[in-house]
C-alpha beads as a LAMMPS data file, in Angstrom:
LAMMPS data file: protein, C-alpha beads

292 atoms
291 bonds

1 atom types
1 bond types

-500.0 500.0 xlo xhi
-500.0 500.0 ylo yhi
-500.0 500.0 zlo zhi

Masses

1 110.0

Atoms # bond

1 1 1 226.439 38.800 -469.140
2 1 1 227.250 42.517 -469.187
3 1 1 229.138 43.625 -466.078
4 1 1 227.176 45.859 -463.738
5 1 1 228.638 49.328 -463.105
6 1 1 230.057 50.136 -459.679
7 1 1 227.629 52.460 -457.928
8 1 1 228.364 55.228 -455.476
9 1 1 225.642 56.550 -453.176
10 1 1 225.936 59.767 -451.151
11 1 1 223.382 60.353 -448.386
12 1 1 221.903 57.563 -446.272
13 1 1 218.630 58.934 -444.948
14 1 1 215.144 57.485 -444.485
15 1 1 214.778 56.798 -448.212
16 1 1 218.429 56.451 -449.202
17 1 1 218.961 53.462 -446.924
18 1 1 216.174 51.467 -448.569
19 1 1 217.328 52.460 -452.045
20 1 1 220.870 51.260 -451.347
21 1 1 219.561 48.035 -449.819
22 1 1 217.530 47.265 -452.934
23 1 1 220.540 47.950 -455.175
24 1 1 222.723 45.610 -453.084
25 1 1 220.064 42.891 -453.402
26 1 1 220.086 43.445 -457.168
27 1 1 223.782 42.597 -457.259
28 1 1 225.376 46.033 -457.517
29 1 1 228.638 46.813 -455.779
30 1 1 227.795 49.832 -453.611
31 1 1 230.259 52.461 -452.373
32 1 1 228.568 54.711 -449.826
33 1 1 229.256 57.855 -447.842
34 1 1 227.178 60.021 -445.534
35 1 1 227.857 62.576 -442.822
36 1 1 227.162 60.147 -439.984
37 1 1 228.714 56.716 -440.478
38 1 1 226.469 55.272 -437.776
39 1 1 223.466 55.689 -440.105
40 1 1 225.182 53.419 -442.620
41 1 1 226.219 50.597 -440.262
42 1 1 223.370 48.275 -441.248
43 1 1 224.182 48.695 -444.946
44 1 1 227.886 48.078 -444.310
45 1 1 226.918 44.817 -442.614
46 1 1 224.901 43.942 -445.727
47 1 1 227.842 44.467 -448.077
48 1 1 228.105 48.184 -448.849
49 1 1 231.635 49.623 -448.821
50 1 1 232.154 52.717 -446.674
51 1 1 234.191 55.773 -447.724
52 1 1 234.799 58.737 -445.432
53 1 1 234.992 61.263 -448.270
54 1 1 232.706 62.025 -451.208
55 1 1 235.772 62.480 -453.406
56 1 1 236.861 58.888 -452.744
57 1 1 233.472 57.539 -453.793
58 1 1 233.735 59.693 -456.919
59 1 1 237.170 58.315 -457.785
60 1 1 236.034 54.676 -457.610
61 1 1 232.472 54.536 -458.945
62 1 1 231.043 54.490 -462.473
63 1 1 227.651 55.896 -461.547
64 1 1 227.150 58.100 -458.479
65 1 1 223.739 58.753 -456.936
66 1 1 223.156 61.543 -454.432
67 1 1 220.227 61.819 -452.030
68 1 1 220.993 64.617 -449.584
69 1 1 218.909 67.194 -447.717
70 1 1 218.939 70.685 -449.170
71 1 1 220.121 72.524 -452.298
72 1 1 223.113 73.830 -450.314
73 1 1 224.074 70.200 -449.609
74 1 1 223.729 69.344 -453.306
75 1 1 225.940 72.303 -454.179
76 1 1 228.576 71.209 -451.656
77 1 1 228.564 67.587 -452.807
78 1 1 228.830 68.477 -456.493
79 1 1 230.590 71.813 -456.820
80 1 1 232.677 71.947 -453.636
81 1 1 236.463 71.531 -453.633
82 1 1 236.127 67.913 -452.521
83 1 1 232.997 67.324 -454.574
84 1 1 231.980 65.010 -457.348
85 1 1 232.673 67.310 -460.295
86 1 1 236.309 67.722 -459.255
87 1 1 237.001 64.078 -458.505
88 1 1 234.726 61.865 -460.634
89 1 1 236.402 59.909 -463.428
90 1 1 235.762 61.074 -466.978
91 1 1 232.532 59.686 -468.480
92 1 1 231.035 58.881 -465.067
93 1 1 227.295 59.442 -464.674
94 1 1 226.088 61.624 -461.793
95 1 1 222.450 61.304 -460.702
96 1 1 221.012 63.726 -458.161
97 1 1 217.848 62.266 -456.639
98 1 1 217.513 65.012 -454.018
99 1 1 214.537 67.306 -454.436
100 1 1 216.428 70.475 -455.276
101 1 1 216.426 73.632 -457.363
102 1 1 215.815 73.288 -461.121
103 1 1 218.330 76.088 -461.725
104 1 1 220.968 74.232 -459.708
105 1 1 220.299 71.068 -461.713
106 1 1 220.950 72.971 -464.925
107 1 1 224.155 74.453 -463.458
108 1 1 225.448 71.013 -462.434
109 1 1 224.649 69.657 -465.895
110 1 1 226.699 72.387 -467.576
111 1 1 229.617 71.948 -465.139
112 1 1 229.541 68.197 -465.756
113 1 1 229.691 68.596 -469.533
114 1 1 232.814 70.750 -469.236
115 1 1 234.514 67.898 -467.367
116 1 1 233.391 65.042 -469.654
117 1 1 230.812 63.906 -467.107
118 1 1 227.092 63.227 -467.539
119 1 1 224.506 64.544 -465.107
120 1 1 220.834 63.712 -464.552
121 1 1 218.407 65.268 -462.092
122 1 1 216.077 62.512 -460.943
123 1 1 214.017 63.389 -457.854
124 1 1 211.607 60.779 -456.555
125 1 1 208.189 60.461 -454.962
126 1 1 206.715 57.639 -452.923
127 1 1 208.143 58.203 -449.460
128 1 1 209.603 55.564 -447.181
129 1 1 207.068 52.951 -448.361
130 1 1 207.939 53.423 -452.025
131 1 1 211.657 53.324 -451.247
132 1 1 211.377 50.068 -449.290
133 1 1 209.261 48.383 -451.952
134 1 1 211.316 49.668 -454.896
135 1 1 208.236 51.429 -456.257
136 1 1 209.334 55.055 -456.344
137 1 1 208.191 57.417 -459.065
138 1 1 211.335 58.827 -460.685
139 1 1 211.179 62.113 -462.617
140 1 1 214.235 62.600 -464.791
141 1 1 215.860 65.550 -466.520
142 1 1 218.805 65.101 -468.892
143 1 1 219.879 63.459 -472.131
144 1 1 218.044 60.427 -473.537
145 1 1 221.181 58.330 -474.120
146 1 1 222.389 58.838 -470.537
147 1 1 218.904 58.077 -469.209
148 1 1 218.783 54.822 -471.169
149 1 1 222.209 53.802 -469.845
150 1 1 221.028 53.964 -466.237
151 1 1 217.502 52.661 -466.822
152 1 1 218.348 49.247 -465.258
153 1 1 219.437 51.038 -462.073
154 1 1 216.262 53.092 -461.937
155 1 1 214.172 49.946 -462.446
156 1 1 215.554 48.453 -459.225
157 1 1 214.369 51.361 -457.090
158 1 1 211.337 52.617 -458.994
159 1 1 208.398 51.681 -461.193
160 1 1 207.102 54.883 -462.737
161 1 1 210.224 56.220 -464.471
162 1 1 209.814 59.071 -466.960
163 1 1 212.339 61.229 -468.805
164 1 1 210.623 64.613 -468.600
165 1 1 212.996 66.677 -470.729
166 1 1 216.418 68.360 -470.554
167 1 1 218.401 69.188 -467.410
168 1 1 216.161 70.684 -464.732
169 1 1 212.988 69.056 -466.071
170 1 1 213.050 66.361 -463.393
171 1 1 213.168 68.978 -460.639
172 1 1 210.406 71.042 -462.238
173 1 1 208.245 67.895 -462.395
174 1 1 208.923 67.207 -458.705
175 1 1 207.751 70.740 -457.940
176 1 1 204.460 69.874 -459.686
177 1 1 204.264 66.794 -457.460
178 1 1 204.893 68.762 -454.266
179 1 1 202.423 71.492 -455.232
180 1 1 199.716 68.845 -455.720
181 1 1 200.545 67.212 -452.375
182 1 1 200.675 70.516 -450.474
183 1 1 196.965 71.351 -450.734
184 1 1 195.998 67.676 -450.592
185 1 1 197.604 67.283 -447.157
186 1 1 195.396 70.075 -445.840
187 1 1 192.322 68.283 -447.178
188 1 1 193.371 64.904 -445.758
189 1 1 194.008 66.414 -442.312
190 1 1 190.685 68.278 -442.304
191 1 1 188.792 65.166 -443.386
192 1 1 190.248 63.006 -440.602
193 1 1 189.580 65.606 -437.911
194 1 1 186.054 66.200 -439.250
195 1 1 185.354 62.454 -438.957
196 1 1 186.684 62.438 -435.392
197 1 1 184.664 65.487 -434.303
198 1 1 181.517 64.097 -435.922
199 1 1 181.834 61.007 -433.732
200 1 1 182.552 58.688 -436.646
201 1 1 185.131 55.920 -436.787
202 1 1 187.803 57.519 -439.002
203 1 1 189.105 54.126 -440.097
204 1 1 185.773 53.091 -441.581
205 1 1 185.323 56.559 -443.056
206 1 1 188.661 56.061 -444.785
207 1 1 187.405 52.740 -446.187
208 1 1 184.538 54.605 -447.819
209 1 1 186.390 57.569 -449.269
210 1 1 189.897 56.455 -450.236
211 1 1 188.828 54.598 -453.400
212 1 1 186.358 57.205 -454.614
213 1 1 186.833 60.687 -456.048
214 1 1 188.724 61.789 -452.917
215 1 1 191.349 59.084 -453.324
216 1 1 195.050 59.965 -453.239
217 1 1 198.368 58.489 -452.173
218 1 1 198.364 60.717 -449.106
219 1 1 194.870 59.633 -448.115
220 1 1 195.695 55.921 -448.432
221 1 1 199.172 55.990 -446.909
222 1 1 199.277 58.907 -444.466
223 1 1 195.712 59.111 -443.154
224 1 1 196.076 55.714 -441.384
225 1 1 199.167 57.091 -439.634
226 1 1 197.220 60.178 -438.582
227 1 1 194.419 58.021 -437.181
228 1 1 196.817 55.831 -435.169
229 1 1 198.959 58.796 -434.035
230 1 1 202.105 57.560 -435.751
231 1 1 204.141 60.594 -436.654
232 1 1 207.545 59.098 -437.408
233 1 1 208.983 60.505 -440.629
234 1 1 208.466 58.845 -443.952
235 1 1 209.158 62.344 -445.218
236 1 1 210.262 65.088 -442.824
237 1 1 208.242 68.247 -442.216
238 1 1 211.453 70.289 -442.558
239 1 1 212.172 68.779 -445.974
240 1 1 208.635 69.439 -447.195
241 1 1 209.003 73.090 -446.181
242 1 1 212.246 73.167 -448.169
243 1 1 210.484 71.719 -451.220
244 1 1 207.594 74.170 -451.001
245 1 1 210.048 77.057 -450.696
246 1 1 211.773 75.961 -453.924
247 1 1 208.394 75.558 -455.640
248 1 1 207.266 79.023 -454.561
249 1 1 210.507 80.598 -455.801
250 1 1 210.175 78.881 -459.176
251 1 1 206.475 79.754 -459.447
252 1 1 207.201 83.391 -458.618
253 1 1 209.741 83.536 -461.438
254 1 1 207.008 82.305 -463.797
255 1 1 204.437 84.812 -462.500
256 1 1 202.107 82.122 -461.132
257 1 1 199.282 82.385 -458.614
258 1 1 199.840 79.770 -455.843
259 1 1 197.389 80.326 -452.941
260 1 1 197.165 76.633 -452.001
261 1 1 200.917 76.229 -451.892
262 1 1 201.356 79.407 -449.859
263 1 1 198.780 78.316 -447.276
264 1 1 200.283 74.853 -446.938
265 1 1 203.778 76.256 -446.451
266 1 1 202.523 78.612 -443.730
267 1 1 200.742 75.780 -441.905
268 1 1 203.819 73.552 -442.049
269 1 1 206.004 76.399 -440.816
270 1 1 203.590 76.812 -437.866
271 1 1 203.897 73.074 -437.247
272 1 1 207.711 73.237 -437.327
273 1 1 207.683 76.125 -434.835
274 1 1 205.831 73.815 -432.448
275 1 1 208.796 71.419 -432.504
276 1 1 207.543 69.080 -435.240
277 1 1 210.166 69.738 -437.935
278 1 1 211.569 66.197 -437.607
279 1 1 208.133 64.570 -437.652
280 1 1 206.536 63.095 -440.752
281 1 1 204.334 65.318 -442.905
282 1 1 201.235 63.543 -441.527
283 1 1 201.814 65.482 -438.275
284 1 1 199.924 68.357 -439.925
285 1 1 196.775 66.803 -438.496
286 1 1 197.876 67.989 -435.034
287 1 1 197.197 71.623 -435.999
288 1 1 193.592 70.812 -436.864
289 1 1 193.048 68.663 -433.766
290 1 1 194.331 71.464 -431.533
291 1 1 192.378 74.271 -433.226
292 1 1 189.550 75.755 -431.182

Bonds

1 1 1 2
2 1 2 3
3 1 3 4
4 1 4 5
5 1 5 6
6 1 6 7
7 1 7 8
8 1 8 9
9 1 9 10
10 1 10 11
11 1 11 12
12 1 12 13
13 1 13 14
14 1 14 15
15 1 15 16
16 1 16 17
17 1 17 18
18 1 18 19
19 1 19 20
20 1 20 21
21 1 21 22
22 1 22 23
23 1 23 24
24 1 24 25
25 1 25 26
26 1 26 27
27 1 27 28
28 1 28 29
29 1 29 30
30 1 30 31
31 1 31 32
32 1 32 33
33 1 33 34
34 1 34 35
35 1 35 36
36 1 36 37
37 1 37 38
38 1 38 39
39 1 39 40
40 1 40 41
41 1 41 42
42 1 42 43
43 1 43 44
44 1 44 45
45 1 45 46
46 1 46 47
47 1 47 48
48 1 48 49
49 1 49 50
50 1 50 51
51 1 51 52
52 1 52 53
53 1 53 54
54 1 54 55
55 1 55 56
56 1 56 57
57 1 57 58
58 1 58 59
59 1 59 60
60 1 60 61
61 1 61 62
62 1 62 63
63 1 63 64
64 1 64 65
65 1 65 66
66 1 66 67
67 1 67 68
68 1 68 69
69 1 69 70
70 1 70 71
71 1 71 72
72 1 72 73
73 1 73 74
74 1 74 75
75 1 75 76
76 1 76 77
77 1 77 78
78 1 78 79
79 1 79 80
80 1 80 81
81 1 81 82
82 1 82 83
83 1 83 84
84 1 84 85
85 1 85 86
86 1 86 87
87 1 87 88
88 1 88 89
89 1 89 90
90 1 90 91
91 1 91 92
92 1 92 93
93 1 93 94
94 1 94 95
95 1 95 96
96 1 96 97
97 1 97 98
98 1 98 99
99 1 99 100
100 1 100 101
101 1 101 102
102 1 102 103
103 1 103 104
104 1 104 105
105 1 105 106
106 1 106 107
107 1 107 108
108 1 108 109
109 1 109 110
110 1 110 111
111 1 111 112
112 1 112 113
113 1 113 114
114 1 114 115
115 1 115 116
116 1 116 117
117 1 117 118
118 1 118 119
119 1 119 120
120 1 120 121
121 1 121 122
122 1 122 123
123 1 123 124
124 1 124 125
125 1 125 126
126 1 126 127
127 1 127 128
128 1 128 129
129 1 129 130
130 1 130 131
131 1 131 132
132 1 132 133
133 1 133 134
134 1 134 135
135 1 135 136
136 1 136 137
137 1 137 138
138 1 138 139
139 1 139 140
140 1 140 141
141 1 141 142
142 1 142 143
143 1 143 144
144 1 144 145
145 1 145 146
146 1 146 147
147 1 147 148
148 1 148 149
149 1 149 150
150 1 150 151
151 1 151 152
152 1 152 153
153 1 153 154
154 1 154 155
155 1 155 156
156 1 156 157
157 1 157 158
158 1 158 159
159 1 159 160
160 1 160 161
161 1 161 162
162 1 162 163
163 1 163 164
164 1 164 165
165 1 165 166
166 1 166 167
167 1 167 168
168 1 168 169
169 1 169 170
170 1 170 171
171 1 171 172
172 1 172 173
173 1 173 174
174 1 174 175
175 1 175 176
176 1 176 177
177 1 177 178
178 1 178 179
179 1 179 180
180 1 180 181
181 1 181 182
182 1 182 183
183 1 183 184
184 1 184 185
185 1 185 186
186 1 186 187
187 1 187 188
188 1 188 189
189 1 189 190
190 1 190 191
191 1 191 192
192 1 192 193
193 1 193 194
194 1 194 195
195 1 195 196
196 1 196 197
197 1 197 198
198 1 198 199
199 1 199 200
200 1 200 201
201 1 201 202
202 1 202 203
203 1 203 204
204 1 204 205
205 1 205 206
206 1 206 207
207 1 207 208
208 1 208 209
209 1 209 210
210 1 210 211
211 1 211 212
212 1 212 213
213 1 213 214
214 1 214 215
215 1 215 216
216 1 216 217
217 1 217 218
218 1 218 219
219 1 219 220
220 1 220 221
221 1 221 222
222 1 222 223
223 1 223 224
224 1 224 225
225 1 225 226
226 1 226 227
227 1 227 228
228 1 228 229
229 1 229 230
230 1 230 231
231 1 231 232
232 1 232 233
233 1 233 234
234 1 234 235
235 1 235 236
236 1 236 237
237 1 237 238
238 1 238 239
239 1 239 240
240 1 240 241
241 1 241 242
242 1 242 243
243 1 243 244
244 1 244 245
245 1 245 246
246 1 246 247
247 1 247 248
248 1 248 249
249 1 249 250
250 1 250 251
251 1 251 252
252 1 252 253
253 1 253 254
254 1 254 255
255 1 255 256
256 1 256 257
257 1 257 258
258 1 258 259
259 1 259 260
260 1 260 261
261 1 261 262
262 1 262 263
263 1 263 264
264 1 264 265
265 1 265 266
266 1 266 267
267 1 267 268
268 1 268 269
269 1 269 270
270 1 270 271
271 1 271 272
272 1 272 273
273 1 273 274
274 1 274 275
275 1 275 276
276 1 276 277
277 1 277 278
278 1 278 279
279 1 279 280
280 1 280 281
281 1 281 282
282 1 282 283
283 1 283 284
284 1 284 285
285 1 285 286
286 1 286 287
287 1 287 288
288 1 288 289
289 1 289 290
290 1 290 291
291 1 291 292
């Protein structure tokens, strides 16, 4: 049997924790690091090996996955003095699964090549549910041979895994995903509040509409949370604003018209200003419930 590569994982958040857990269950040796060790305690108990520094993970892993918050965090983890590009062993594979800037993904790819390293950008969709169930959609940018080498790793954490093109293509595809979700979340929120104000039972309304033409992942997975007032984050409001900002910047560079995306970003920024930046994206429904 071919020996499994040693995996490093940087960033143990809502989704990262489940991804690491699934990789441990699949028999991978996991070396992990995150800013707050306390967030990783459960995984350490389950067999993950803790490292205080990113550079130490880099020096001991064959494949390193990153899942951090913002493009500035990606830049620090990869390009910083103590980052992966300076300390990873030659021929290691670096996979950034953060939703980040396509331009930054291309920059990391070029830096990696100069150091005999291989880089993929591979953002995901599916939220906390997809991460727990190992059913994430994974959108990949990079070289085919490198993609095929890590396919068994991707298959542990995802189901819909597509190589979209060269470096940056994964991030551009994720922007398409977030643009589609942005306007959809407005529609889902409006539909739930309409049902409530019309005196209907929103749960039975959902039974009627989620499998028809209105159906979407957000309607099936987030509308029930809206109805039951569960606003814990599967995906943070603040991170969605970050994603929409990246999408708007990229769209502007291409000369695109994006009225739906612009409206959604404004509404989520209003929501964040009300203290909801650490809530899940389903908290958007609060704006519509409170509107006079």
